DSSP file (Angstrom, degrees, kcal/mol; ACC not computed):
  #  RESIDUE AA STRUCTURE BP1 BP2  ACC     N-H-->O    O-->H-N    N-H-->O    O-->H-N    TCO  KAPPA ALPHA  PHI   PSI    X-CA   Y-CA   Z-CA
    1    1 A X              0   0    0      0, 0.0    93,-3.2     0, 0.0     2,-0.3   0.000 360.0 360.0 360.0 136.3    0.0    0.0    0.0
    2    2 A X  E     -A   58   0A   0     56,-2.1    56,-2.9    91,-0.3     2,-0.3  -0.859 360.0-126.2-140.9 175.4    1.3    3.5   -0.8
    3    3 A X  E     -A   57   0A   0     89,-0.4    82,-1.0    -2,-0.3     2,-0.4  -0.885   3.5-148.7-131.1 157.6   -0.3    6.9   -1.0
    4    4 A X  E     -AB  56  84A   0     52,-2.8    52,-2.6    -2,-0.3     2,-0.5  -0.982  14.8-146.9-121.8 134.5   -0.7    9.9   -3.3
    5    5 A X  E     +AB  55  83A   0     78,-2.9    78,-2.3    -2,-0.4     2,-0.3  -0.865  28.6 158.7-102.8 132.0   -1.0   13.4   -2.1
    6    6 A X  E     - B   0  82A   0     48,-3.2     2,-0.2    -2,-0.5    76,-0.2  -0.962  48.4 -83.3-147.5 163.2   -3.2   15.9   -4.0
    7    7 A X    >>  -     0   0    0     74,-0.7     3,-2.1    -2,-0.3     4,-0.6  -0.512  40.8-124.5 -67.7 135.2   -5.0   19.1   -3.6
    8    8 A X  G >4 S+     0   0    0      1,-0.3     3,-0.6    -2,-0.2     4,-0.4   0.781 108.9  65.6 -57.7 -26.5   -8.4   18.4   -2.0
    9    9 A X  G 34 S+     0   0    0      1,-0.2    -1,-0.3     2,-0.1     4,-0.2   0.834 110.9  34.8 -64.1 -28.5  -10.1   20.3   -5.0
   10   10 A X  G <> S+     0   0    0     -3,-2.1     4,-2.9     1,-0.1     5,-0.3   0.412  84.6 104.6-105.3   1.8   -8.8   17.5   -7.3
   11   11 A X  H <X S+     0   0    0     -4,-0.6     4,-2.8    -3,-0.6     5,-0.2   0.901  85.4  43.7 -60.3 -45.5   -9.1   14.4   -5.2
   12   12 A X  H  > S+     0   0    0     -4,-0.4     4,-2.7     1,-0.2    -1,-0.2   0.907 114.4  50.7 -64.4 -38.7  -12.3   13.0   -6.9
   13   13 A X  H  > S+     0   0    0     -4,-0.2     4,-2.2     2,-0.2    -2,-0.2   0.936 114.7  42.6 -63.8 -46.4  -11.0   13.8  -10.3
   14   14 A X  H  X S+     0   0    0     -4,-2.9     4,-2.7     2,-0.2     5,-0.3   0.944 114.2  52.0 -63.3 -49.2   -7.6   12.0   -9.6
   15   15 A X  H  X S+     0   0    0     -4,-2.8     4,-3.1    -5,-0.3     5,-0.2   0.937 112.7  43.9 -54.4 -51.2   -9.4    9.1   -7.9
   16   16 A X  H  X S+     0   0    0     -4,-2.7     4,-2.7    -5,-0.2    -1,-0.2   0.900 112.4  52.5 -63.2 -40.3  -11.7    8.5  -10.8
   17   17 A X  H  X S+     0   0    0     -4,-2.2     4,-1.9    -5,-0.2     5,-0.4   0.909 114.5  42.9 -64.6 -42.2   -8.9    8.9  -13.4
   18   18 A X  H  X>S+     0   0    0     -4,-2.7     4,-2.1     2,-0.2     5,-2.1   0.934 115.5  48.5 -70.9 -43.3   -6.8    6.3  -11.6
   19   19 A X  H  <5S+     0   0    0     -4,-3.1    -2,-0.2    -5,-0.3    -1,-0.2   0.913 119.1  38.4 -63.4 -39.3   -9.7    4.0  -11.0
   20   20 A X  H  <5S+     0   0    0     -4,-2.7    -1,-0.2    -5,-0.2    -2,-0.2   0.749 131.3  21.8 -78.8 -25.8  -10.9    4.2  -14.7
   21   21 A X  H  <5S+     0   0    0     -4,-1.9    -3,-0.2    -5,-0.2    -2,-0.2   0.598 126.2  30.7-125.7 -13.3   -7.6    4.2  -16.5
   22   22 A X  T  <5S+     0   0    0     -4,-2.1    -3,-0.2    -5,-0.4    -4,-0.1   0.790  84.4  97.5-119.5 -39.3   -4.7    2.7  -14.3
   23   23 A X      < -     0   0    0     -5,-2.1     2,-0.2     1,-0.1     3,-0.1  -0.200  50.2-157.6 -61.0 144.5   -5.9    0.0  -11.9
   24   24 A X    >   -     0   0    0      1,-0.1     3,-2.1     4,-0.0    -1,-0.1  -0.598  43.7 -67.2-104.1 172.0   -5.6   -3.7  -12.6
   25   25 A X  T 3  S+     0   0    0      1,-0.3    -1,-0.1    -2,-0.2     3,-0.1  -0.381 125.0  26.4 -57.4 134.9   -7.6   -6.4  -11.1
   26   26 A X  T 3  S+     0   0    0      1,-0.4    -1,-0.3    -3,-0.1     2,-0.2   0.277 101.0 105.7  94.7 -14.8   -6.8   -6.8   -7.4
   27   27 A X    <   -     0   0    0     -3,-2.1    -1,-0.4    33,-0.1     2,-0.3  -0.624  47.8-172.4-100.0 159.3   -5.7   -3.1   -7.1
   28   28 A X  E     -C   59   0A   0     31,-1.4    31,-2.7    -2,-0.2     2,-0.4  -0.993  17.3-157.1-154.1 141.4   -7.8   -0.4   -5.4
   29   29 A X  E     +C   58   0A   0     -2,-0.3     2,-0.3    29,-0.2    29,-0.2  -0.990  31.4 156.5-117.4 130.5   -7.7    3.3   -4.9
   30   30 A X  E     -C   57   0A   0     27,-2.4    27,-2.9    -2,-0.4     2,-0.5  -0.980  39.9-138.8-153.4 161.4   -9.5    4.8   -1.9
   31   31 A X        -     0   0    0     -2,-0.3     2,-0.1    25,-0.2    25,-0.1  -0.975  31.9-132.1-121.3 112.3   -9.9    7.6    0.5
   32   32 A X        -     0   0    0     -2,-0.5    19,-2.8    23,-0.1    20,-0.5  -0.450  29.5-167.4 -65.2 138.8  -10.5    6.5    4.1
   33   33 A X  E     -De  50 111B   0     77,-2.4    79,-3.0    17,-0.3     2,-0.4  -0.883  14.0-136.7-128.2 157.9  -13.4    8.4    5.7
   34   34 A X  E     -De  49 112B   0     15,-3.6    15,-2.7    -2,-0.3     2,-0.6  -0.917  19.1-124.9-115.7 143.0  -14.7    8.8    9.2
   35   35 A X  E     +D   48   0B   0     77,-3.1   129,-0.5    -2,-0.4     2,-0.3  -0.767  35.1 174.4 -88.5 121.8  -18.4    8.7   10.2
   36   36 A X  E     -D   47   0B   0     11,-2.8    11,-2.6    -2,-0.6     2,-0.5  -0.846  28.9-129.4-116.5 160.2  -19.5   11.7   12.1
   37   37 A X  E     +D   46   0B   0    109,-0.4     2,-0.4   108,-0.4     9,-0.2  -0.943  30.1 178.2-107.0 130.1  -22.8   12.9   13.4
   38   38 A X  E     -D   45   0B   0      7,-2.9     7,-2.8    -2,-0.5     2,-0.8  -0.964  31.5-120.8-131.2 147.1  -23.8   16.4   12.5
   39   39 A X  E     +D   44   0B   0     -2,-0.4     2,-0.5     5,-0.2     5,-0.2  -0.765  35.9 176.9 -88.2 117.8  -26.9   18.3   13.3
   40   40 A X  E >   -D   43   0B   0      3,-3.1     3,-1.6    -2,-0.8    -2,-0.0  -0.988  69.3 -13.8-126.3 124.8  -28.4   19.4   10.0
   41   41 A X  T 3  S-     0   0    0     -2,-0.5    -1,-0.2     1,-0.3     3,-0.1   0.859 131.1 -51.8  47.2  43.0  -31.8   21.3   10.0
   42   42 A X  T 3  S+     0   0    0      1,-0.2     2,-0.4    -3,-0.0    -1,-0.3   0.458 120.5  96.4  82.2   5.4  -32.3   20.3   13.6
   43   43 A X  E <  S-D   40   0B   0     -3,-1.6    -3,-3.1    -5,-0.1     2,-0.4  -0.972  74.7-115.7-126.1 141.5  -31.7   16.6   13.2
   44   44 A X  E     +D   39   0B   0     -2,-0.4     2,-0.3    -5,-0.2    -5,-0.2  -0.625  40.4 175.7 -75.9 129.6  -28.6   14.4   13.7
   45   45 A X  E     -D   38   0B   0     -7,-2.8    -7,-2.9    -2,-0.4     2,-0.4  -0.971  32.1-111.0-137.3 149.9  -27.4   12.8   10.6
   46   46 A X  E     +D   37   0B   0     -2,-0.3     2,-0.3    -9,-0.2    -9,-0.2  -0.626  36.1 178.7 -79.4 131.3  -24.4   10.7    9.6
   47   47 A X  E     -D   36   0B   0    -11,-2.6   -11,-2.8    -2,-0.4     2,-0.5  -0.950  24.0-131.2-129.8 151.4  -21.9   12.4    7.4
   48   48 A X  E     -D   35   0B   0     -2,-0.3     2,-0.4   -13,-0.2   -13,-0.2  -0.905  24.0-174.8-108.9 131.0  -18.6   10.9    6.0
   49   49 A X  E     -D   34   0B   0    -15,-2.7   -15,-3.6    -2,-0.5    -2,-0.0  -0.955  34.5 -99.0-124.5 137.2  -15.5   13.1    6.4
   50   50 A X  E     -D   33   0B   0     -2,-0.4   -17,-0.3   -17,-0.2     3,-0.3  -0.305  21.1-146.7 -54.8 138.0  -12.0   12.3    4.9
   51   51 A X  S    S+     0   0    0    -19,-2.8     2,-0.5     1,-0.3   111,-0.2   0.872  94.6  21.5 -75.0 -40.9   -9.6   10.7    7.5
   52   52 A X  S >  S-     0   0    0    -20,-0.5     3,-1.6     3,-0.2    -1,-0.3  -0.945  89.9-134.1-131.6 107.7   -6.6   12.4    5.8
   53   53 A X  T 3  S+     0   0    0     -2,-0.5     3,-0.1    -3,-0.3   -45,-0.1  -0.405  88.4  12.0 -63.0 126.8   -7.5   15.5    3.7
   54   54 A X  T 3  S+     0   0    0      1,-0.2   -48,-3.2    -2,-0.2     2,-0.4   0.514 100.6 113.7  89.0   1.6   -5.7   15.4    0.3
   55   55 A X  E <   -A    5   0A   0     -3,-1.6     2,-0.4   -50,-0.2    -1,-0.2  -0.914  40.9-172.6-112.7 136.4   -4.4   11.7    0.5
   56   56 A X  E     -A    4   0A   0    -52,-2.6   -52,-2.8    -2,-0.4     2,-0.4  -0.934  14.8-147.0-115.1 146.3   -5.5    8.8   -1.7
   57   57 A X  E     -AC   3  30A   0    -27,-2.9   -27,-2.4    -2,-0.4     2,-0.4  -0.910   8.8-163.0-115.4 142.6   -4.3    5.3   -0.9
   58   58 A X  E     -AC   2  29A   0    -56,-2.9   -56,-2.1    -2,-0.4     2,-0.6  -0.986   9.5-151.3-127.1 135.3   -3.6    2.6   -3.4
   59   59 A X  E     + C   0  28A   0    -31,-2.7   -31,-1.4    -2,-0.4     2,-0.3  -0.920  38.3 139.7-103.8 119.4   -3.2   -1.1   -2.8
   60   60 A X        -     0   0    0     -2,-0.6     3,-0.3   -33,-0.2   -33,-0.1  -0.961  48.6-148.0-157.9 143.6   -0.9   -2.8   -5.4
   61   61 A X  S    S+     0   0    0     -2,-0.3     2,-0.3     1,-0.2    -1,-0.1   0.546  96.8  54.7 -82.8 -11.2    1.8   -5.4   -5.2
   62   62 A X     >  +     0   0    0      1,-0.1     4,-2.5     2,-0.1     5,-0.2  -0.652  58.3 166.9-125.7  71.6    3.7   -3.7   -8.0
   63   63 A X  H  > S+     0   0    0     -2,-0.3     4,-2.2    -3,-0.3    -1,-0.1   0.830  80.0  49.8 -56.9 -35.0    4.4    0.0   -7.1
   64   64 A X  H  > S+     0   0    0      2,-0.2     4,-2.0     1,-0.2    -1,-0.2   0.918 113.0  45.7 -75.1 -39.7    6.9    0.5   -9.9
   65   65 A X  H  > S+     0   0    0      2,-0.2     4,-2.2     1,-0.2    -2,-0.2   0.872 111.6  54.2 -68.8 -34.3    4.6   -1.0  -12.6
   66   66 A X  H  X S+     0   0    0     -4,-2.5     4,-2.5     2,-0.2    -2,-0.2   0.933 107.6  50.2 -66.5 -43.4    1.7    1.1  -11.2
   67   67 A X  H  X S+     0   0    0     -4,-2.2     4,-2.4    -5,-0.2    -2,-0.2   0.924 110.7  49.0 -56.5 -44.4    3.9    4.2  -11.5
   68   68 A X  H  X S+     0   0    0     -4,-2.0     4,-2.1     2,-0.2    -1,-0.2   0.866 112.4  47.4 -65.7 -36.1    4.7    3.3  -15.1
   69   69 A X  H  X S+     0   0    0     -4,-2.2     4,-2.9     2,-0.2     5,-0.3   0.892 109.3  55.5 -70.1 -36.4    1.0    2.7  -15.9
   70   70 A X  H  X S+     0   0    0     -4,-2.5     4,-2.2     1,-0.2     5,-0.4   0.933 112.6  41.5 -60.7 -48.6    0.1    6.0  -14.2
   71   71 A X  H  X S+     0   0    0     -4,-2.4     4,-1.3     1,-0.2    -1,-0.2   0.890 118.5  44.2 -68.8 -38.1    2.5    7.9  -16.5
   72   72 A X  H  < S+     0   0    0     -4,-2.1    -2,-0.2    -5,-0.2    -1,-0.2   0.873 120.5  40.1 -82.6 -31.4    1.6    6.1  -19.7
   73   73 A X  H  < S+     0   0    0     -4,-2.9    -2,-0.2    -5,-0.2    -3,-0.2   0.905 131.5  22.2 -82.1 -39.4   -2.2    6.2  -19.1
   74   74 A X  H  < S-     0   0    0     -4,-2.2     3,-0.2    -5,-0.3     4,-0.2   0.547 100.6-138.7-105.8  -9.9   -2.6    9.7  -17.7
   75   75 A X    ><  -     0   0    0     -4,-1.3     3,-0.9    -5,-0.4    -1,-0.2  -0.120  39.0 -60.2  78.3-178.8    0.5   11.3  -19.0
   76   76 A X  G >  S+     0   0    0      1,-0.2     3,-1.5     2,-0.2     4,-0.2   0.691 123.0  75.1 -75.6 -19.8    2.9   13.8  -17.3
   77   77 A X  G >  S+     0   0    0      1,-0.3     3,-1.4    -3,-0.2     4,-0.4   0.725  81.0  69.8 -69.4 -16.9    0.2   16.3  -16.7
   78   78 A X  G X> S+     0   0    0     -3,-0.9     3,-1.3     1,-0.2     4,-1.2   0.813  88.7  65.7 -64.6 -25.8   -1.3   14.1  -13.9
   79   79 A X  G <4 S+     0   0    0     -3,-1.5    -1,-0.2     1,-0.3    -2,-0.2   0.527  85.7  68.9 -82.0  -3.8    1.8   15.1  -11.8
   80   80 A X  G <4 S+     0   0    0     -3,-1.4    -1,-0.3    -4,-0.2    -2,-0.2   0.756 112.3  33.8 -75.2 -26.5    0.6   18.7  -11.8
   81   81 A X  T <4 S+     0   0    0     -3,-1.3   -74,-0.7    -4,-0.4     2,-0.3   0.651 117.8  52.5-101.1 -19.1   -2.1   17.3   -9.5
   82   82 A X  E  <  -B    6   0A   0     -4,-1.2     2,-0.4   -76,-0.2   -76,-0.2  -0.855  53.8-159.9-125.0 155.9   -0.4   14.6   -7.5
   83   83 A X  E     -B    5   0A   0    -78,-2.3   -78,-2.9    -2,-0.3     2,-0.4  -0.988  15.7-157.4-131.1 123.8    2.6   14.0   -5.4
   84   84 A X  E     -B    4   0A   0     -2,-0.4     2,-1.1   -80,-0.2   -80,-0.2  -0.794  22.0-124.4 -98.9 140.4    3.9   10.6   -4.9
   85   85 A X        +     0   0    0    -82,-1.0     7,-2.1    -2,-0.4     2,-0.3  -0.753  62.7 137.7 -77.9 104.2    6.1    9.5   -2.0
   86   86 A X  E     -F   91   0C   0     -2,-1.1     2,-0.6     5,-0.3     5,-0.2  -0.937  56.4-133.0-147.5 163.8    8.9    8.1   -4.1
   87   87 A X  E >  S-F   90   0C   0      3,-3.1     3,-2.1    -2,-0.3     2,-0.5  -0.943  78.1 -54.1-124.9 109.2   12.6    7.8   -4.6
   88   88 A X  T 3  S-     0   0    0     -2,-0.6    -2,-0.0     1,-0.3     0, 0.0  -0.457 126.2 -12.8  58.5-110.5   13.6    8.5   -8.1
   89   89 A X  T 3  S+     0   0    0     -2,-0.5     2,-0.5    -3,-0.1    -1,-0.3   0.309 119.7  89.1-105.2  11.4   11.4    6.1  -10.1
   90   90 A X  E <  S-F   87   0C   0     -3,-2.1    -3,-3.1   -23,-0.1     2,-0.5  -0.919  70.2-135.8-116.2 131.4   10.3    3.9   -7.3
   91   91 A X  E     -F   86   0C   0     -2,-0.5     2,-0.4    -5,-0.2    -5,-0.3  -0.684  23.6-130.2 -80.4 122.3    7.1    4.6   -5.2
   92   92 A X        -     0   0    0     -7,-2.1   -89,-0.4    -2,-0.5    -7,-0.2  -0.595  21.1-133.8 -75.4 130.1    7.8    4.1   -1.5
   93   93 A X        -     0   0    0     -2,-0.4   -91,-0.3   -91,-0.1     3,-0.1  -0.385  30.0 -93.1 -78.8 156.7    5.3    1.8    0.2
   94   94 A X        -     0   0    0    -93,-3.2    -1,-0.1     1,-0.1     2,-0.1  -0.359  44.8-106.2 -64.0 147.6    3.7    2.8    3.6
   95   95 A X     >  -     0   0    0      1,-0.1     4,-2.8    -3,-0.1     5,-0.2  -0.357  32.4-106.2 -68.8 160.4    5.4    1.5    6.6
   96   96 A X  H  > S+     0   0    0      1,-0.2     4,-2.4     2,-0.2     5,-0.1   0.902 122.2  52.5 -57.2 -40.8    3.6   -1.4    8.4
   97   97 A X  H  > S+     0   0    0      2,-0.2     4,-1.9     1,-0.2    -1,-0.2   0.917 111.8  43.4 -61.4 -43.4    2.6    1.1   11.2
   98   98 A X  H  > S+     0   0    0      2,-0.2     4,-1.9     1,-0.2    -2,-0.2   0.910 114.1  50.7 -69.2 -39.7    1.1    3.6    8.8
   99   99 A X  H  X S+     0   0    0     -4,-2.8     4,-2.0     1,-0.2     5,-0.2   0.888 107.6  53.8 -59.0 -41.2   -0.6    0.8    6.8
  100  100 A X  H  X S+     0   0    0     -4,-2.4     4,-3.3    -5,-0.2     5,-0.4   0.900 105.8  54.4 -61.3 -43.8   -2.0   -0.5   10.1
  101  101 A X  H  X S+     0   0    0     -4,-1.9     4,-0.7     1,-0.2    -1,-0.2   0.914 110.9  45.0 -57.3 -45.0   -3.5    3.0   10.9
  102  102 A X  H  < S+     0   0    0     -4,-1.9     4,-0.3     1,-0.2    -1,-0.2   0.851 125.6  28.8 -72.7 -31.9   -5.3    3.2    7.7
  103  103 A X  H  < S+     0   0    0     -4,-2.0    -2,-0.2    -5,-0.2    -3,-0.2   0.738 108.2  66.1-102.0 -22.8   -6.7   -0.3    7.7
  104  104 A X  H  < S+     0   0    0     -4,-3.3    -3,-0.2    -5,-0.2    -2,-0.1   0.901 107.2  38.4 -69.5 -40.9   -7.2   -1.3   11.4
  105  105 A X  S  < S+     0   0    0     -4,-0.7     8,-0.3    -5,-0.4    -1,-0.2   0.754 108.2  72.0 -81.5 -25.8   -9.8    1.2   12.3
  106  106 A X  S    S-     0   0    0     -4,-0.3     6,-0.2    -5,-0.2     2,-0.1  -0.460  72.8-125.6 -97.4 163.2  -11.8    1.1    9.1
  107  107 A X    >   -     0   0    0      4,-1.8     3,-2.1    -2,-0.1    -1,-0.1  -0.206  48.9 -77.6 -92.0-171.7  -14.2   -1.5    7.7
  108  108 A X  T 3  S+     0   0    0      1,-0.3    -2,-0.0     2,-0.1    -1,-0.0   0.721 133.4  54.6 -64.9 -18.1  -13.9   -3.1    4.2
  109  109 A X  T 3  S-     0   0    0      2,-0.2    -1,-0.3   -79,-0.0     3,-0.1   0.251 119.5-112.0 -94.3   9.7  -15.5    0.0    2.6
  110  110 A X  S <  S+     0   0    0     -3,-2.1   -77,-2.4     1,-0.2     2,-0.4   0.847  72.9 138.5  63.6  34.9  -12.7    2.1    4.3
  111  111 A X  E     -e   33   0B   0    -79,-0.2    -4,-1.8   -77,-0.0     2,-1.0  -0.942  49.1-146.4-112.2 130.5  -15.2    3.8    6.7
  112  112 A X  E     -e   34   0B   0    -79,-3.0   -77,-3.1    -2,-0.4    52,-0.3  -0.839  26.9-145.5 -92.9 105.0  -14.3    4.4   10.4
  113  113 A X        -     0   0    0     -2,-1.0    17,-0.3    -8,-0.3     2,-0.2  -0.184  23.5 -92.3 -65.5 161.1  -17.7    4.0   12.0
  114  114 A X        -     0   0    0     49,-0.1    51,-0.2    15,-0.1     2,-0.2  -0.521  42.7-141.8 -73.1 142.2  -18.7    6.1   15.0
  115  115 A X  E     -g  165   0D   0     49,-2.2    51,-2.5    -2,-0.2     2,-0.3  -0.647   2.6-137.3-105.5 161.6  -17.9    4.5   18.4
  116  116 A X  E     +gH 166 128D   0     12,-2.5    12,-1.8    -2,-0.2    11,-1.3  -0.909  36.2 135.6-115.8 147.0  -19.9    4.5   21.6
  117  117 A X  E     -gH 167 126D   0     49,-1.9    51,-2.9    -2,-0.3    52,-0.6  -0.953  34.8-127.8-167.4-177.6  -18.5    5.0   25.1
  118  118 A X  E     -gH 169 125D   0      7,-2.5     7,-2.6    -2,-0.3     2,-0.5  -0.953  18.2-122.4-145.7 166.7  -18.8    6.6   28.4
  119  119 A X  E     -gH 170 124D   0     50,-2.2    52,-3.5    -2,-0.3     2,-0.5  -0.951  18.2-173.6-116.3 124.3  -16.6    8.6   30.8
  120  120 A X  E >  S-gH 171 123D   0      3,-2.7     3,-2.0    -2,-0.5     2,-0.4  -0.977  71.9 -38.8-115.9 120.2  -15.8    7.5   34.4
  121  121 A X  T 3  S-     0   0    0     50,-2.5    50,-0.1    -2,-0.5    -2,-0.0  -0.538 124.1 -33.1  65.2-122.3  -14.0   10.2   36.3
  122  122 A X  T 3  S+     0   0    0     -2,-0.4     2,-0.4    50,-0.1    -1,-0.3   0.111 117.5 101.8-113.9  24.1  -11.6   11.5   33.7
  123  123 A X  E <   -H  120   0D   0     -3,-2.0    -3,-2.7     2,-0.0     2,-0.3  -0.897  64.3-135.1-115.8 134.9  -11.1    8.2   31.8
  124  124 A X  E     -H  119   0D   0     -2,-0.4     2,-0.4    -5,-0.2    -5,-0.2  -0.680  16.0-169.5 -85.4 136.1  -12.8    7.2   28.5
  125  125 A X  E     -H  118   0D   0     -7,-2.6    -7,-2.5    -2,-0.3     2,-0.7  -0.976   8.8-155.5-127.1 116.0  -14.2    3.7   28.1
  126  126 A X  E     +H  117   0D   0     -2,-0.4    -9,-0.3    -9,-0.2     7,-0.1  -0.832  14.2 178.3 -93.0 116.5  -15.2    2.7   24.6
  127  127 A X  E     +     0   0D   0    -11,-1.3     2,-0.3    -2,-0.7   -10,-0.2   0.751  65.3  13.2 -89.2 -28.9  -17.9    0.0   24.7
  128  128 A X  E    S+H  116   0D   0    -12,-1.8   -12,-2.5     0, 0.0    -1,-0.2  -0.997  94.7  40.7-151.5 142.9  -18.5   -0.4   20.9
  129  129 A X  S >  S-     0   0    0     -2,-0.3     3,-1.5   -14,-0.2   -14,-0.1  -0.451  94.0 -55.4 113.2 176.8  -16.9    0.6   17.6
  130  130 A X  T 3  S+     0   0    0    -17,-0.3    -1,-0.1     1,-0.3   -16,-0.1   0.662 121.1  69.6 -68.5 -18.0  -13.4    0.8   16.2
  131  131 A X  T >   +     0   0    0     -3,-0.2     3,-2.7     2,-0.1    -1,-0.3   0.582  69.8 118.5 -75.7  -9.9  -12.0    3.1   18.9
  132  132 A X  T <  S+     0   0    0     -3,-1.5    -5,-0.1     1,-0.3    -3,-0.1  -0.429  84.9  15.2 -62.1 121.0  -12.3    0.1   21.3
  133  133 A X  T 3  S+     0   0    0     -2,-0.3    -1,-0.3    -7,-0.1     3,-0.2   0.297 114.4  81.1  94.7  -7.9   -8.7   -0.5   22.5
  134  134 A X    X>  +     0   0    0     -3,-2.7     3,-2.0     1,-0.1     4,-0.5   0.158  49.3 115.5-112.5  15.7   -7.5    2.9   21.2
  135  135 A X  G >4 S+     0   0    0      1,-0.3     3,-1.2    -4,-0.2    -1,-0.1   0.828  70.1  61.9 -58.7 -30.9   -8.8    5.0   24.2
  136  136 A X  G 34 S+     0   0    0      1,-0.2    -1,-0.3    -3,-0.2    -2,-0.1   0.647  97.6  56.9 -69.4 -14.5   -5.1    6.0   25.0
  137  137 A X  G <4 S+     0   0    0     -3,-2.0    14,-2.4    13,-0.1     2,-0.5   0.568  81.3 105.0 -90.3 -10.4   -4.7    7.7   21.7
  138  138 A X  E <<  +I  150   0E   0     -3,-1.2    12,-0.2    -4,-0.5     3,-0.1  -0.590  38.6 170.8 -74.5 119.7   -7.7   10.0   22.3
  139  139 A X  E     +     0   0E   0     10,-2.8     2,-0.3    -2,-0.5    -1,-0.2   0.592  65.3  18.1-103.2 -16.1   -6.4   13.5   23.2
  140  140 A X  E     -I  149   0E   0      9,-1.3     9,-2.6     2,-0.0     2,-0.4  -0.978  57.9-162.3-156.9 137.4   -9.7   15.4   23.1
  141  141 A X  E     -I  148   0E   0     -2,-0.3     2,-0.6     7,-0.2     7,-0.2  -0.985   2.7-165.2-124.8 136.7  -13.4   14.6   23.2
  142  142 A X  E  >> -I  147   0E   0      5,-2.7     5,-1.8    -2,-0.4     4,-1.0  -0.889   6.2-177.0-117.8  95.1  -16.1   17.0   22.1
  143  143 A X  T  45S+     0   0    0     -2,-0.6    24,-0.1     1,-0.2    -1,-0.1   0.857  81.6  55.7 -64.5 -34.1  -19.3   15.6   23.5
  144  144 A X  T  45S+     0   0    0      1,-0.2    -1,-0.2    -3,-0.1    -2,-0.0   0.932 116.6  35.8 -65.5 -44.0  -21.5   18.3   21.9
  145  145 A X  T  45S-     0   0    0      2,-0.1  -108,-0.4    -3,-0.1    -1,-0.2   0.505 106.9-127.3 -82.9  -5.4  -20.1   17.5   18.4
  146  146 A X  T  <5 +     0   0    0     -4,-1.0    19,-1.6     1,-0.2  -109,-0.4   0.922  64.9 121.5  56.7  51.9  -19.9   13.8   19.1
  147  147 A X  E   < -IJ 142 164E   0     -5,-1.8    -5,-2.7    17,-0.3     2,-0.3  -0.927  47.2-154.6-139.6 163.8  -16.2   13.5   18.1
  148  148 A X  E     -IJ 141 163E   0     15,-2.5    15,-2.5    -2,-0.3     2,-0.5  -0.975  14.8-141.9-132.1 143.5  -13.0   12.4   19.5
  149  149 A X  E     -IJ 140 162E   0     -9,-2.6   -10,-2.8    -2,-0.3    -9,-1.3  -0.948  16.2-160.1-112.8 130.6   -9.5   13.6   18.2
  150  150 A X  E     -IJ 138 161E   0     11,-2.8    11,-2.4    -2,-0.5     2,-0.6  -0.865  10.5-142.2-106.4 138.7   -6.7   11.0   18.1
  151  151 A X  E     + J   0 160E   0    -14,-2.4     2,-0.3    -2,-0.4     9,-0.2  -0.912  34.9 164.7 -99.8 118.9   -3.0   11.9   18.0
  152  152 A X  E     - J   0 159E   0      7,-3.2     7,-3.3    -2,-0.6     2,-0.6  -0.940  40.9-118.6-133.0 154.3   -1.2    9.4   15.8
  153  153 A X  E     + J   0 158E   0     -2,-0.3     2,-0.3     5,-0.2     5,-0.2  -0.846  42.7 165.4 -90.4 128.2    2.1    9.2   14.0
  154  154 A X  E >   - J   0 157E   0      3,-3.2     3,-1.4    -2,-0.6    -2,-0.1  -0.970  61.7  -6.9-146.3 128.5    1.6    9.0   10.3
  155  155 A X  T 3  S-     0   0    0     -2,-0.3     3,-0.1     1,-0.3    -1,-0.1   0.879 128.8 -55.6  50.0  44.3    4.1    9.4    7.4
  156  156 A X  T 3  S+     0   0    0      1,-0.2     2,-0.3    -3,-0.0    -1,-0.3   0.561 121.0  95.9  78.0   6.5    6.8   10.5    9.9
  157  157 A X  E <  S-J  154   0E   0     -3,-1.4    -3,-3.2    -5,-0.0     2,-0.5  -0.907  79.4-111.9-129.5 156.5    4.7   13.3   11.4
  158  158 A X  E     +J  153   0E   0     -2,-0.3     2,-0.3    -5,-0.2    -5,-0.2  -0.785  46.6 178.7 -84.4 127.1    2.4   13.7   14.5
  159  159 A X  E     -J  152   0E   0     -7,-3.3    -7,-3.2    -2,-0.5     2,-0.5  -0.957  24.9-138.6-134.1 147.5   -1.2   14.1   13.1
  160  160 A X  E     -J  151   0E   0     -2,-0.3     2,-0.4    -9,-0.2    -9,-0.2  -0.925  18.6-170.2-107.8 131.7   -4.6   14.5   14.6
  161  161 A X  E     -J  150   0E   0    -11,-2.4   -11,-2.8    -2,-0.5     2,-0.5  -0.945  15.1-138.4-117.8 145.9   -7.6   12.7   13.1
  162  162 A X  E     +J  149   0E   0     -2,-0.4     2,-0.3   -13,-0.2   -13,-0.2  -0.897  25.7 176.4-108.1 128.0  -11.1   13.3   14.1
  163  163 A X  E     -J  148   0E   0    -15,-2.5   -15,-2.5    -2,-0.5     2,-0.3  -0.873  35.8 -93.7-127.6 158.9  -13.4   10.3   14.5
  164  164 A X  E     +J  147   0E   0   -129,-0.5   -49,-2.2   -52,-0.3     2,-0.3  -0.561  46.7 164.4 -75.2 132.2  -17.0    9.9   15.6
  165  165 A X  E     -g  115   0D   0    -19,-1.6     2,-0.6    -2,-0.3   -49,-0.2  -0.920  20.5-162.1-149.9 125.0  -17.7    9.1   19.3
  166  166 A X  E     -g  116   0D   0    -51,-2.5   -49,-1.9    -2,-0.3     2,-0.8  -0.932   9.2-154.0-106.4 116.1  -20.8    9.3   21.1
  167  167 A X  E     -g  117   0D   0     -2,-0.6   -49,-0.2   -51,-0.2     3,-0.1  -0.781   8.1-170.6 -89.9 114.4  -20.4    9.4   24.9
  168  168 A X  E     -     0   0D   0    -51,-2.9     2,-0.3    -2,-0.8   -50,-0.2   0.766  64.3  -2.4 -80.1 -24.4  -23.7    8.1   26.2
  169  169 A X  E     -g  118   0D   0    -52,-0.6   -50,-2.2     2,-0.0     2,-0.4  -0.993  55.2-140.0-159.2 161.9  -23.0    9.0   29.9
  170  170 A X  E     -g  119   0D   0     -2,-0.3     2,-0.3   -52,-0.2   -50,-0.2  -0.994  21.8-168.5-131.9 129.0  -20.5   10.5   32.3
  171  171 A X  E      g  120   0D   0    -52,-3.5   -50,-2.5    -2,-0.4    -2,-0.0  -0.790 360.0 360.0-112.4 151.3  -20.0    8.9   35.7
  172  172 A X              0   0    0     -2,-0.3   -52,-0.1   -52,-0.2   -50,-0.1   0.473 360.0 360.0 -82.2 360.0  -18.1   10.3   38.7
């Protein structure tokens, strides 16, 4: 697995171009998203928000061949829109830790569902959802917006990602 960085304005255009013109069977291009609850017109509704703005992820066992197909299918102009993590002509795959972050919390559709939990004292307990077991990574909870912010190391940098979390009760 490796990633492509692009301006968020072009992410759908780039994803569709890669999906339609470059991918082979068994390869996939995706953007992991998180499920949040937002109040829209007075009612709470589920919305999907990108986990990492401006990043697309590609699963392929042949990164060098993928790069060659990308250049030949979409031409050099695609590189005005995308930045590959690469060393000369070879695309650098994600580390096992980075790959785990992208895949561990999400389902097969690359959606991180909202979690349920409660607070006892000043400690979070997640009872259901992908955040279960990751309580120690939560740095902030916004009960009103029904979100939690996780601090993770990704691509060599400390990043915050926002995920859905509904705190159903708070105990003393």
